[in-house]
C-alpha positions in Angstrom: 25.7 -13.4 17.7 27.0 -13.2 14.2 26.7 -10.1 12.0 23.8 -11.4 10.0 21.8 -12.2 13.1 22.7 -8.9 14.7 21.5 -7.0 11.6 18.2 -9.0 11.6 17.7 -8.3 15.3 18.4 -4.6 15.0 16.1 -4.3 12.0 13.3 -6.2 13.8 13.7 -3.8 16.7 13.7 -0.7 14.5 10.6 -1.7 12.5 8.7 -2.6 15.7 9.6 0.7 17.3 8.6 2.7 14.2 5.1 1.1 14.2 4.4 2.4 17.7 5.9 5.8 16.9 3.4 6.2 14.1 0.7 6.3 16.8 2.4 8.9 19.1 0.2 11.8 17.9 -3.1 9.8 18.2 -5.4 9.8 21.1 -6.4 6.4 22.5 -9.9 7.0 21.2 -8.5 7.3 17.7 -7.0 3.9 17.8 -10.3 1.9 18.3 -12.5 3.3 15.4 -13.3 1.4 12.3 -14.8 3.8 9.7 -15.7 1.2 7.1 -15.2 -2.6 6.5 -11.9 -2.1 4.6 -10.4 -0.1 7.4 -8.9 -1.7 10.5 -8.5 0.1 13.8 -5.0 1.3 14.7 -5.1 -0.9 17.8 -5.9 -4.0 15.7 -2.9 -3.3 13.4 -0.6 -3.1 16.5 -1.9 -6.4 17.7 -2.1 -8.3 14.4 1.5 -7.8 13.4 2.5 -8.9 16.9 0.3 -12.0 16.5 2.1 -12.8 13.3 5.4 -13.1 15.1 3.8 -15.0 17.9 2.0 -17.5 15.7 4.5 -18.1 12.9 7.8 -17.6 14.7 7.7 -18.0 18.5 5.2 -20.9 18.6 7.3 -22.8 16.0 10.8 -22.0 17.1 10.8 -21.1 20.8 10.0 -24.2 22.8 9.6 -22.4 26.1 7.3 -19.6 24.7 4.0 -19.0 26.5 1.3 -17.1 24.7 0.3 -13.7 26.2 -3.4 -14.5 25.9 -5.0 -17.6 24.4 -7.9 -15.5 23.0 -5.6 -13.4 20.9 -5.2 -16.2 18.4 -8.8 -15.7 17.4 -9.1 -11.9 17.8 -6.0 -10.9 15.8 -5.7 -13.5 13.1 -6.5 -11.8 9.8 -7.2 -14.4 7.1 -5.0 -17.4 7.8 -7.7 -20.1 7.9 -5.1 -22.9 8.1 -4.0 -21.3 11.4 -7.5 -21.2 12.8 -10.7 -19.2 12.8 -10.7 -15.4 13.2 -13.0 -12.6 14.4 -15.0 -10.9 11.6 -13.1 -8.2 9.8 -16.0 -5.7 9.5 -16.5 -5.9 13.2 -13.0 -5.1 14.4 -14.2 -1.7 15.6 -16.3 -3.4 18.2 -13.2 -4.6 20.0 -13.1 -2.1 22.8 -11.2 -4.8 24.8 -8.4 -5.6 25.1 -7.6 -1.9 25.8 -4.7 -0.2 24.0 -2.4 -0.5 27.0 -2.8 -4.2 27.0 -2.0 -4.5 23.3 1.2 -2.5 24.0 2.0 -4.9 26.8 1.4 -7.8 24.3 3.9 -6.2 21.9 6.5 -6.0 24.6 5.9 -9.6 25.7 6.5 -10.8 22.1 9.4 -8.4 21.4 11.2 -9.7 24.5 10.7 -13.3 23.5 11.8 -12.5 19.9 15.0 -10.9 21.2 15.9 -14.0 23.2 15.1 -16.2 20.3 17.2 -14.2 17.8 20.1 -14.3 20.2 19.8 -18.0 20.8 19.4 -19.1 17.2 21.7 -16.7 15.3 22.5 -19.1 12.5 19.0 -20.6 11.8 18.3 -19.7 8.1 14.7 -20.9 8.3 14.0 -18.7 11.3 15.7 -15.8 9.5 13.5 -16.2 6.5 10.3 -16.1 8.4 11.4 -13.2 10.6 12.3 -11.3 7.5 8.9 -11.9 6.0 7.3 -10.8 9.3 9.3 -7.6 9.3 8.2 -6.8 5.7 4.6 -7.7 6.7 4.7 -5.2 9.6 6.0 -2.5 7.2 3.0 -3.2 5.0 0.8 -2.7 8.0 2.5 0.6 8.8 1.3 1.8 5.5 -2.2 0.4 6.2 -2.2 2.0 9.6 -1.6 5.4 8.1 -4.1 5.1 5.2 -6.7 3.7 7.7 -6.3 6.4 10.3 -6.6 9.0 7.5 -10.0 7.6 6.6 -11.0 7.4 10.2 -10.1 11.0 11.0 -11.6 12.3 7.7 -15.0 11.0 8.9 -14.9 13.3 12.0 -16.6 16.6 11.2 -13.7 18.4 12.9 -11.4 16.7 10.4 -8.4 16.7 12.8 -4.9 16.1 11.7 -3.2 12.7 12.4 -0.1 14.8 12.9 -0.5 18.6 12.9 3.3 19.0 13.0 3.8 17.6 9.5 5.2 20.5 7.4 3.5 21.8 4.3 4.9 20.1 1.2 7.2 22.5 -0.7 5.7 24.4 -3.7 5.7 22.1 -6.7 6.0 22.7 -10.4 5.3 20.2 -13.2 6.5 19.8 -16.7 4.3 19.2 -19.7 3.2 15.6 -20.0 5.1 13.6 -22.6 5.1 10.0 -23.8 8.1 7.8 -24.1 8.0 5.3 -27.1 8.7 1.7 -26.2 9.4 -0.9 -28.8 7.7 -4.2 -28.4 9.5 -7.5 -27.7 10.2 -10.1 -25.1 11.0 -8.6 -21.8 11.8 -10.0 -18.3 9.3 -9.4 -15.6 9.4 -10.1 -11.9 12.0 -10.0 -9.0 15.6 -11.0 -9.6 17.5 -13.0 -7.1 18.9 -10.1 -5.1 17.4 -9.4 -1.7 13.9 -9.9 -0.3 10.8 -10.0 -2.3 7.2 -11.2 -1.8 6.1 -14.5 -3.4 3.8 -12.7 -5.8 6.8 -11.0 -7.4 8.0 -14.4 -8.6 9.1 -16.2 -10.7 11.0 -14.0 -13.1 9.6 -14.8 -16.5 9.3 -13.6 -20.1 6.6 -11.2 -21.1 5.5 -10.0 -24.5 5.2 -6.3 -24.8 3.6 -4.6 -27.9 4.8 -1.2 -29.2 3.4 1.4 -26.9 3.9 4.9 -25.4 3.9 5.5 -21.7 3.6 8.8 -19.9 6.7 10.1 -18.1 4.7 11.3 -15.1 1.5 10.8 -13.2 -1.8 12.6 -13.9 -2.0 15.7 -11.7 -4.7 17.3 -9.6 -5.0 20.1 -12.2 -5.5 17.7 -15.0 -8.0 15.7 -13.1 -9.9 18.9 -12.3 -10.3 19.5 -16.0 -11.9 16.1 -16.3 -14.3 16.9 -13.6 -15.2 20.3 -15.0 -15.7 18.8 -18.4 -18.7 16.8 -17.0 -17.0 13.4 -17.1 -18.8 12.1 -14.1 -22.1 12.6 -16.0 -21.0 11.0 -19.2 -21.8 7.3 -19.3 -19.8 6.7 -22.5 -16.6 7.1 -20.5 -17.3 4.5 -17.8 -17.2 0.8 -17.5 -20.6 -0.5 -16.6 -19.7 -1.4 -13.0 -18.0 2.0 -12.5 -21.0 3.9 -13.9 -23.3 2.1 -11.5 -21.0 2.7 -8.6 -20.4 6.4 -9.0 -24.2 6.9 -9.3 -25.1 4.7 -6.4 -22.4 6.4 -4.2 -22.7 9.9 -5.6 -19.0 10.2 -6.5 -18.1 13.3 -8.4 -14.5 14.0 -7.2 -11.5 12.2 -5.5 -12.2 10.9 -2.1 -10.8 13.6 0.2 -11.5 16.7 -2.0 -13.9 19.3 -0.7 -17.0 20.1 -2.7 -15.5 23.4 -3.9 -12.5 21.5 -5.4 -9.9 23.7 -3.8 -9.1 22.0 -0.5 -8.5 18.4 0.6 -8.1 16.4 3.7 -4.5 15.1 4.4 -2.8 13.4 7.3 -1.7 16.9 8.3 -5.3 18.2 8.2 -7.2 20.2 5.6 -4.9 21.9 3.1 -5.0 23.6 -0.3 -5.0 21.2 -3.2 -1.6 21.3 -5.0 -2.5 21.5 -8.7 0.8 19.9 -9.8 0.8 17.0 -7.3 -0.4 13.6 -8.6 -4.1 13.1 -8.2 -4.7 10.6 -5.4 -7.5 8.6 -3.8 -9.3 7.7 -7.0 -10.7 4.2 -7.9 -9.7 2.1 -10.9 -13.0 3.0 -12.5 -12.2 6.7 -12.2 -8.6 6.2 -13.6 -10.0 4.2 -16.5 -12.6 6.8 -17.3 -10.1 9.6 -17.2 -7.9 7.6 -19.6 -10.8 7.2 -22.1 -11.5 10.9 -21.8 -7.9 11.7 -22.5 -7.9 9.3 -25.6 -5.5 7.1 -23.9 -5.5 4.0 -21.6 -3.9 2.7 -18.4 -0.6 0.8 -18.9 -0.4 -2.9 -18.2 1.7 -3.8 -15.1 4.3 -5.3 -17.5 4.6 -2.1 -19.5 4.9 -0.2 -16.2 7.6 -2.5 -14.8 9.7 -2.3 -18.0 9.8 1.5 -18.0 10.2 1.8 -14.2 13.2 -0.5 -14.3 15.1 2.2 -16.1 14.0 4.9 -13.6 16.3 5.9 -10.7 15.0 5.2 -7.2 16.0 8.5 -5.6 15.8 8.3 -1.8 15.7 12.1 -1.6 12.5 12.2 -3.6 10.6 9.4 -1.9 8.0 10.7 0.5 8.8 14.3 -0.4 5.2 15.1 0.2 5.3 14.4 3.9 2.6 11.6 3.8 1.0 13.4 0.9 1.8 12.9 -2.8 4.2 15.6 -4.3 5.2 16.5 -7.8 8.5 14.8 -8.3 11.5 16.7 -9.6 12.8 13.6 -11.3 12.8 13.3 -15.1 11.2 9.9 -14.6 8.5 9.8 -12.0 7.7 6.2 -11.1 8.1 5.7 -7.3 6.9 6.8 -4.0 4.0 9.2 -4.6 0.9 7.1 -5.2 0.2 3.5 -6.0 -0.5 3.4 -9.8 -3.5 1.6 -11.2 -2.7 -0.6 -14.1 -5.0 -2.4 -16.6 -3.8 -5.8 -15.4 -5.9 -8.1 -13.2 -4.0 -9.4 -10.2 -3.0 -12.9 -11.2 -0.2 -15.3 -10.6 2.9 -15.3 -12.8 3.5 -18.4 -14.9 5.0 -21.0 -12.5 4.0 -19.2 -9.4 4.2 -21.3 -6.2 2.9 -20.0 -2.9 4.9 -20.4 0.3 4.6 -23.6 2.2 2.1 -24.0 5.0 -0.1 -21.2 6.4 2.2 -18.5 4.9 1.0 -19.7 1.5 -2.2 -17.8 2.2 -0.2 -14.5 2.2 -0.8 -13.5 -1.4 -1.9 -16.3 -3.6 -5.5 -16.7 -2.5 -6.3 -13.1 -3.4 -5.5 -13.5 -7.1 -9.0 -13.0 -8.2 -11.3 -10.0 -9.0 -8.6 -7.4 -8.0 -6.5 -5.1 -10.0 -2.7 -4.8 -9.8 -1.1 -1.5 -8.7 2.6 -0.5 -8.9 5.1 2.0 -7.7 4.5 2.4 -4.0 3.1 5.5 -2.3 4.1 8.3 -0.1 3.5 6.0 2.9 5.2 2.9 1.5 8.4 1.8 3.3 11.4 3.1 1.3 13.0 -0.4 1.2 9.9 -1.8 -0.4 10.2 0.5 -3.4 11.4 -1.6 -6.4 10.2 -2.1 -9.9 9.0 -5.6 -9.3 6.9 -4.7 -6.2 3.2 -5.3 -6.8 0.1 -4.8 -4.7 -3.6 -5.3 -5.4 -7.0 -3.7 -4.6 -10.6 -4.1 -5.7 -11.4 -1.6 -8.5 -13.7 0.4 -6.2 -10.9 1.1 -3.6 -10.1 4.8 -3.0 -9.0 5.1 0.6 -5.4 4.1 -0.3 -3.0 6.6 -2.0 -4.1 5.5 -5.5 -3.4 7.4 -8.7 -2.4 6.6 -12.3 -0.4 7.4 -15.4 -1.5 7.1 -19.1 -0.3 4.9 -21.9 -1.1 4.7 -25.6 -0.8 2.0 -28.3 1.9 2.2 -30.9 5.1 4.3 -31.0 3.8 7.2 -33.0 
């Protein structure tokens, strides 16, 4: 086995092990619940990422591989229609069978076969490329697993912690909000040629920026509380039409996990006091946009965000400092690892975008409609996914993810 293959095999094993370890503090019953259509049960995540390696790696590269269960191809496919039909996403919580122990056996079956394959085909560049994508795909599902189980447990009237051993985030302090002036011009956007990236980060291309100012930090809980107390949820002039309809139909008047008294919130560590200086989280695009109007500002475009973030350090000591909860960063430039940041940009392909060949071309491209781009990564995003070109996407009404925002303004004065 050469060094490259050994590194890939060890990374595969480490990521697979971490996924299971994230469930160590959960009861079996926790892993089967689906609290809303956007949430998938923990057990389903464990099985789906395994199906990905079985379907796109083992079935294509290991001639002697035998599938663990023929029915799993239907149960645990997510949205790859070119790979076959799949079980309805909103009904994943009805899958009491296979039991969790069988899903874990499935993972071992696939992991053992993957180990043999990676040893036998150490120099296969095509294999390495798909395995690397699969590893990054599983890391994305680690993030989803945590955000989904947070929503599941928050619906329990006992509001149990996903992990009660998580320490309290350290006391935070925040500086006054300031805006950095950015001169307009042609700027490069998208991933460079170094290291892994997802196809939606490519190709690197020229983007026109206009003169603007961008906030040096995220909007905080204390600042968002002022917005609430000012009666903004009752002021139709601040809201996009769809947002105004939504907050009235759903009765929204605060971020998703805040208590009614606006002093406590549900976290993965259980109910805790709201940190006034931490970035506000679990708000929809509509709420972020309304706040920006109230503050006489706007949301940045994803291209403005990337240009400024490219100059910000990615400090590994600061990432995830909130212990699975956003924390006020000590950095002079706060762009990474607290909350995904809503931008004003619709999720769309870059000029010249080409999806991957075959079924893997369904990974990102077909979702480039009716969603908004978010940037920056969150406190549950894998550290090695944090980069200025990384982009994700959600429908504008989404709140269950760690979603926050920063402000921007036109002009440089």
